[in-house]
C-alpha positions as a printed NumPy array, in Angstrom:
array([[ 90.271, 147.558,  88.126],
       [ 86.987, 145.739,  88.508],
       [ 84.081, 147.848,  89.747],
       [ 82.066, 145.68 ,  92.083],
       [ 79.212, 146.323,  94.45 ],
       [ 78.158, 144.588,  97.644],
       [ 74.678, 144.617,  96.134],
       [ 73.351, 142.356,  93.415],
       [ 71.485, 143.983,  90.519],
       [ 69.1  , 142.346,  88.09 ],
       [ 69.829, 142.97 ,  84.443],
       [ 66.303, 144.339,  84.009],
       [ 66.995, 147.044,  86.614],
       [ 70.301, 147.993,  85.016],
       [ 68.68 , 148.195,  81.581],
       [ 65.882, 150.362,  82.908],
       [ 68.397, 152.77 ,  84.451],
       [ 70.243, 153.27 ,  81.143],
       [ 67.092, 153.127,  78.953],
       [ 68.367, 150.009,  77.226],
       [ 66.692, 146.956,  75.689],
       [ 67.528, 143.463,  76.91 ],
       [ 68.458, 140.636,  74.572],
       [ 68.608, 137.73 ,  77.025],
       [ 67.464, 136.871,  80.543],
       [ 66.157, 140.015,  82.333],
       [ 66.397, 138.2  ,  85.706],
       [ 70.144, 137.625,  85.334],
       [ 71.999, 138.966,  88.394],
       [ 75.22 , 140.969,  88.006],
       [ 77.68 , 142.205,  90.616],
       [ 80.222, 144.339,  88.755],
       [ 81.68 , 145.569,  85.473],
       [ 85.092, 145.21 ,  83.824],
       [ 86.802, 145.065,  80.436],
       [ 86.049, 142.292,  77.964],
       [ 89.194, 140.31 ,  78.746],
       [ 89.131, 140.801,  82.519],
       [ 85.44 , 140.349,  83.323],
       [ 84.432, 137.142,  85.115],
       [ 81.114, 135.269,  85.305],
       [ 78.553, 137.339,  87.17 ],
       [ 80.019, 140.601,  85.855],
       [ 79.12 , 142.86 ,  82.953],
       [ 81.36 , 144.186,  80.197],
       [ 80.857, 146.338,  77.11 ],
       [ 81.609, 146.722,  73.412],
       [ 82.1  , 150.402,  72.659],
       [ 84.022, 150.207,  69.358],
       [ 83.664, 147.929,  66.306],
       [ 87.277, 146.715,  66.564],
       [ 86.464, 144.96 ,  69.844],
       [ 83.456, 142.982,  68.586],
       [ 85.577, 139.869,  68.045],
       [ 86.473, 139.859,  71.751],
       [ 82.823, 139.565,  72.778],
       [ 82.657, 135.834,  72.118],
       [ 85.883, 135.282,  74.083],
       [ 84.779, 137.265,  77.158],
       [ 83.685, 135.413,  80.309],
       [ 81.298, 138.246,  81.258],
       [ 77.693, 137.252,  81.845],
       [ 76.25 , 140.322,  80.108],
       [ 77.409, 142.977,  77.652],
       [ 76.425, 146.585,  77.051],
       [ 76.412, 147.097,  73.277],
       [ 75.186, 149.537,  70.605],
       [ 71.622, 149.095,  69.407],
       [ 72.758, 147.731,  66.01 ],
       [ 75.218, 145.218,  67.503],
       [ 75.326, 141.917,  65.618],
       [ 76.362, 138.914,  67.677],
       [ 79.575, 137.301,  66.437],
       [ 79.793, 133.525,  66.428],
       [ 80.07 , 132.165,  69.948],
       [ 78.727, 135.279,  71.68 ],
       [ 76.07 , 133.932,  74.035],
       [ 75.983, 136.602,  76.745],
       [ 72.875, 138.54 ,  77.627],
       [ 72.928, 141.968,  75.982],
       [ 71.756, 145.431,  76.946],
       [ 71.367, 147.41 ,  73.745],
       [ 71.72 , 151.162,  74.232],
       [ 71.883, 154.193,  71.915],
       [ 75.027, 155.539,  73.604],
       [ 77.454, 153.03 ,  75.159],
       [ 79.677, 155.695,  76.733],
       [ 76.767, 157.363,  78.532],
       [ 75.419, 154.002,  79.708],
       [ 78.832, 152.997,  81.046],
       [ 79.116, 156.192,  83.059],
       [ 75.822, 155.426,  84.797],
       [ 76.64 , 151.747,  85.349],
       [ 80.093, 152.586,  86.718],
       [ 78.481, 154.775,  89.367],
       [ 76.104, 151.935,  90.228],
       [ 78.989, 149.562,  90.954],
       [ 81.522, 152.088,  92.291],
       [ 82.882, 151.494,  95.814],
       [ 81.902, 154.057,  98.462],
       [ 83.641, 157.429,  98.209],
       [ 86.037, 158.459, 100.987],
       [ 84.183, 160.242, 103.777],
       [ 84.043, 164.003, 103.294],
       [ 85.314, 166.049, 106.221],
       [ 82.589, 168.363, 107.38 ],
       [ 83.639, 171.916, 108.166],
       [ 87.191, 173.066, 108.832],
       [ 89.669, 170.448, 109.999],
       [ 91.574, 171.431, 113.17 ],
       [ 94.851, 171.033, 111.262],
       [ 93.785, 173.475, 108.515],
       [ 94.737, 177.16 , 108.468],
       [ 92.02 , 179.605, 107.426],
       [ 92.668, 183.345, 107.631],
       [ 89.965, 185.236, 109.535],
       [ 89.48 , 187.512, 106.525],
       [ 88.71 , 184.591, 104.179],
       [ 85.087, 184.124, 103.137],
       [ 83.712, 180.582, 103.255],
       [ 80.213, 179.726, 102.031],
       [ 77.907, 177.279, 103.785],
       [ 78.815, 173.602, 103.678],
       [ 82.494, 174.133, 102.781],
       [ 84.888, 171.299, 103.656],
       [ 88.526, 172.135, 104.428],
       [ 90.861, 169.166, 104.916],
       [ 93.915, 168.775, 107.163],
       [ 96.915, 170.892, 106.272],
       [ 94.973, 173.071, 103.847],
       [ 95.661, 176.808, 103.82 ],
       [ 93.204, 179.555, 102.829],
       [ 94.744, 183.032, 102.841],
       [ 93.304, 186.461, 103.564],
       [ 90.425, 187.736, 101.418],
       [ 90.132, 184.435,  99.575],
       [ 86.587, 183.25 ,  98.815],
       [ 85.33 , 179.655,  98.757],
       [ 81.792, 179.063,  97.479],
       [ 78.991, 177.002,  98.944],
       [ 79.617, 173.273,  99.21 ],
       [ 83.177, 173.437,  97.885],
       [ 85.775, 170.903,  99.051],
       [ 89.354, 171.973,  99.765],
       [ 91.426, 168.793, 100.054],
       [ 94.252, 167.952, 102.411],
       [ 97.283, 170.169, 101.894],
       [ 95.56 , 172.326,  99.276],
       [ 96.223, 176.065,  99.079],
       [ 93.941, 178.975,  98.174],
       [ 95.982, 182.17 ,  97.956],
       [ 95.359, 185.796,  98.765],
       [ 92.182, 187.09 ,  97.076],
       [ 91.808, 183.872,  95.08 ],
       [ 88.355, 182.36 ,  94.689],
       [ 86.942, 178.855,  94.324],
       [ 83.369, 178.515,  93.078],
       [ 80.423, 176.685,  94.577],
       [ 80.573, 172.874,  94.697],
       [ 84.076, 172.779,  93.246],
       [ 86.649, 170.3  ,  94.539],
       [ 90.368, 170.87 ,  94.996],
       [ 92.175, 167.557,  95.44 ],
       [ 95.07 , 167.061,  97.843],
       [ 97.962, 169.419,  97.218],
       [ 96.213, 171.647,  94.674],
       [ 97.547, 175.222,  94.626],
       [ 95.385, 178.189,  93.606],
       [ 97.752, 181.141,  93.732],
       [ 96.865, 184.721,  94.613],
       [ 93.986, 186.417,  92.808],
       [ 93.217, 183.44 ,  90.551],
       [ 89.62 , 182.349,  89.917],
       [ 88.13 , 178.841,  89.749],
       [ 84.484, 178.588,  88.639],
       [ 81.59 , 176.516,  89.951],
       [ 81.502, 172.697,  89.902],
       [ 85.13 , 172.357,  88.88 ],
       [ 87.251, 169.336,  89.761],
       [ 91.007, 169.783,  90.15 ],
       [ 92.917, 166.575,  90.772],
       [ 95.92 , 166.255,  93.112],
       [ 98.932, 168.418,  92.382],
       [ 97.349, 170.956,  90.007],
       [ 98.98 , 174.402,  90.166],
       [ 96.975, 177.395,  88.986],
       [ 98.678, 180.776,  88.82 ],
       [102.384, 180.077,  88.985],
       [104.4  , 182.76 ,  87.201],
       [104.565, 182.653,  83.433],
       [108.013, 182.022,  81.972],
       [109.105, 185.538,  81.032],
       [112.644, 186.931,  80.938],
       [114.706, 189.392,  78.918],
       [118.454, 189.137,  78.303],
       [120.63 , 192.121,  79.076],
       [124.362, 192.445,  79.871],
       [124.877, 188.689,  80.002],
       [122.062, 188.117,  82.509],
       [118.446, 186.885,  82.248],
       [116.154, 189.396,  83.984],
       [112.677, 188.408,  85.15 ],
       [109.638, 190.088,  83.609],
       [106.945, 190.537,  86.287],
       [103.861, 188.407,  85.702],
       [101.113, 190.63 ,  87.072],
       [ 98.039, 189.01 ,  85.514],
       [ 95.864, 186.173,  86.766],
       [ 94.1  , 182.927,  85.739],
       [ 90.348, 182.577,  85.177],
       [ 88.851, 179.078,  85.008],
       [ 85.223, 178.745,  83.918],
       [ 82.478, 176.515,  85.316],
       [ 82.462, 172.701,  85.025],
       [ 86.155, 172.435,  84.172],
       [ 88.121, 169.314,  85.122],
       [ 91.92 , 169.421,  85.372],
       [ 94.125, 166.34 ,  85.753],
       [ 96.9  , 165.716,  88.239],
       [100.076, 167.807,  88.089],
       [ 98.856, 170.067,  85.315],
       [100.097, 173.666,  85.513],
       [ 98.338, 176.801,  84.297],
       [100.519, 179.919,  84.396],
       [ 99.242, 183.349,  85.336],
       [ 99.215, 185.956,  82.594],
       [101.908, 188.544,  82.122],
       [ 99.056, 191.062,  81.823],
       [ 95.315, 190.375,  81.871],
       [ 94.296, 186.729,  82.338],
       [ 95.07 , 183.215,  81.187],
       [ 91.595, 181.733,  80.564],
       [ 90.102, 178.235,  80.474],
       [ 86.551, 178.111,  79.08 ],
       [ 83.556, 176.432,  80.68 ],
       [ 83.243, 172.676,  80.291],
       [ 86.829, 172.136,  79.153],
       [ 88.528, 168.906,  80.255],
       [ 92.301, 168.814,  80.747],
       [ 94.31 , 165.649,  81.385],
       [ 97.373, 165.047,  83.583],
       [100.752, 166.717,  83.105],
       [ 99.573, 169.438,  80.735],
       [101.472, 172.751,  80.626],
       [ 99.483, 175.891,  79.761],
       [101.592, 179.027,  79.489],
       [100.854, 182.659,  80.274],
       [ 98.035, 184.461,  78.468],
       [ 96.786, 181.327,  76.724],
       [ 93.075, 181.509,  75.893],
       [ 91.249, 178.162,  75.758],
       [ 87.623, 178.071,  74.672],
       [ 84.674, 176.099,  75.958],
       [ 84.331, 172.3  ,  75.954],
       [ 87.84 , 171.603,  74.708],
       [ 89.592, 168.291,  75.43 ],
       [ 93.335, 168.446,  76.083],
       [ 94.952, 165.087,  76.756],
       [ 98.083, 164.079,  78.66 ],
       [101.436, 165.838,  78.367],
       [100.294, 168.523,  75.936],
       [101.994, 171.906,  75.933],
       [100.468, 175.222,  74.874],
       [102.875, 178.142,  74.561],
       [102.25 , 181.723,  75.591],
       [ 99.362, 183.729,  74.097],
       [ 98.096, 180.856,  71.946],
       [ 94.323, 180.89 ,  71.385],
       [ 92.171, 177.769,  71.159],
       [ 88.557, 178.088,  70.046],
       [ 85.651, 176.034,  71.349],
       [ 85.528, 172.217,  71.079],
       [ 89.203, 171.856,  70.168],
       [ 90.724, 168.406,  70.787],
       [ 94.46 , 167.932,  71.373],
       [ 95.926, 164.421,  71.285],
       [ 98.516, 163.298,  73.821],
       [101.938, 164.986,  73.762],
       [100.903, 167.494,  71.116],
       [101.95 , 171.112,  71.285],
       [100.901, 174.547,  70.064],
       [103.381, 177.338,  69.385],
       [102.968, 180.697,  71.039],
       [100.573, 183.283,  69.508],
       [ 99.021, 180.641,  67.201],
       [ 95.22 , 180.613,  66.802],
       [ 93.355, 177.287,  66.581],
       [ 89.842, 177.479,  65.109],
       [ 86.701, 176.012,  66.663],
       [ 86.292, 172.263,  66.423],
       [ 89.857, 171.558,  65.307],
       [ 91.498, 168.21 ,  66.052],
       [ 95.238, 167.888,  66.653],
       [ 96.741, 164.407,  66.499],
       [ 98.974, 162.998,  69.204],
       [102.626, 164.132,  69.232],
       [101.874, 166.833,  66.665],
       [103.373, 170.304,  66.707],
       [101.211, 173.182,  65.477],
       [103.27 , 176.114,  64.246],
       [100.671, 178.109,  62.27 ],
       [ 97.062, 179.23 ,  62.633],
       [ 94.4  , 176.621,  61.883],
       [ 90.958, 177.458,  60.45 ],
       [ 87.845, 176.061,  62.165],
       [ 87.281, 172.342,  61.725],
       [ 90.891, 171.512,  60.89 ],
       [ 92.243, 167.993,  61.391],
       [ 96.032, 167.914,  61.539],
       [ 98.855, 165.651,  62.644],
       [102.629, 165.385,  62.432],
       [105.619, 167.58 ,  63.206],
       [105.141, 170.167,  61.9  ],
       [101.385, 169.566,  61.919],
       [ 99.812, 169.344,  58.497],
       [ 96.349, 168.285,  57.202],
       [ 95.634, 164.75 ,  58.328],
       [ 95.618, 163.064,  54.903],
       [ 98.765, 164.801,  53.745],
       [100.565, 163.999,  56.974],
       [ 99.498, 160.358,  56.735],
       [100.923, 160.14 ,  53.192],
       [104.194, 161.651,  54.422],
       [104.401, 159.121,  57.238],
       [103.814, 156.259,  54.819],
       [106.474, 157.664,  52.48 ],
       [109.009, 157.837,  55.299],
       [108.313, 154.209,  56.182],
       [109.133, 153.253,  52.588],
       [112.438, 155.152,  52.503],
       [114.678, 152.085,  53.102],
       [113.051, 150.273,  50.177],
       [113.196, 153.415,  48.023],
       [116.871, 153.908,  48.904],
       [117.654, 150.352,  47.796],
       [115.786, 150.825,  44.522],
       [117.671, 154.058,  43.785],
       [120.963, 152.345,  44.558],
       [120.096, 149.464,  42.214],
       [119.021, 151.886,  39.491],
       [122.317, 153.759,  39.851],
       [124.266, 150.549,  39.358],
       [122.271, 149.796,  36.197],
       [122.834, 153.328,  34.849],
       [126.546, 153.065,  35.58 ],
       [126.66 , 149.709,  33.787],
       [124.857, 151.111,  30.754],
       [127.231, 154.058,  30.682],
       [130.23 , 151.724,  30.698],
       [128.763, 149.782,  27.735],
       [127.994, 152.932,  25.689],
       [129.615, 152.492,  22.202],
       [130.161, 156.218,  21.858],
       [132.078, 156.209,  25.094],
       [134.199, 153.322,  23.797],
       [134.882, 155.239,  20.579],
       [136.007, 158.313,  22.499],
       [138.55 , 156.177,  24.265]])
C-alpha cells in the first residue's frame, strides 16, 4: 500500500529529517513512498538490500533512499538520499507520509464495562465493549481497544495499547509501552493433562504470564499461563502473528519471533534470539543468547550462545545446507547407482571364472 500525504515535502526537508545527503535536486517535491516496482512519479522508494539494486533503474519513483555507498546502476537517474541506515530512515519517512491515525476515544466509552474496584490511571482510553474486571490495574495513558478484556487482578502498564479483542486473563501482567495487536490472548490455560483409567484429567494451571516493557505481539498470538510460577516475555521482544507460546516458557530480552512459530512448555530462550517463520522449539530446551533459528526448523536439543541452525531436526547452518543440497541430488544419485549396478551385473556375467564354474 502506498503511503501518501496530503502535504508536499521537499527532498531537502526529508533528507534533513533522516540525516541523509542528497545526490540530486534538493528542491524536488515528493508526496509519498512505496516499493521500487509500485512507486509512481512524485513518490519516493528505497533500496535496502544489494539484490534489489538492479530494480532501481526500472523504478518510476522520483527519488530513492539508499545506503551511503550505493553505486548507481546504468539507467538510474532518480535523486538519491544517502543514509547510514536505510531501515531507520524508512521508519521515519513512513511516519511522515502515514495517513492520520483513527481518533482515540477519550475516557471510558459508555458501552464499556469497568468494575468499580478496577484502578485506572490518568488519560486511560477504554473502547466500546471492553471489559475491565475487579482489582485490575491499567496504567497512565494506556489504550484498551474495543472488545478487549482485562481480567481479575490483571495489569496493563502505562502507555500500552491493547488492540480490539485482546484478552489479558486474570492476574497476568503487561508492561509499559507494549503493543498487542487484535486477537492476542495472554494467560489462557497451559495444555496440561495426565492419563488415568482411560481418561485425560486436567492439571490445574495456577501460574501467570509476565510481559516486560516495550514488547509488541502480533495478531492472534497466544501466550499460555504457567502451570506454576510465570511464563515470561522479556523487555523489547517482538512477536509476530499466530505464534504459540506454551506454559512456563521463558523468553529473554529483544528476541524476534516471526509468524507461526511454536515454543513448547518450559523452553528457555536467551536474549536476542531470532526464530524464522514456522520454526519450533521442543519443550525444556535451552536456546543460548544471540542464536538464530531458520524458518521451518525444529530445535530438539539445547543450543549454545550464538548458534545458527536450520532444518528438521535443526542442525548447524552449513551442515544443514549441505544435507538439503544432497537431498536435492538424490534422484540423480539414484540413477547413477542404478546404472552402476547394471554395469556390475554385466561384468559379473562376463567373468571367465564364473563361466568356468558353469
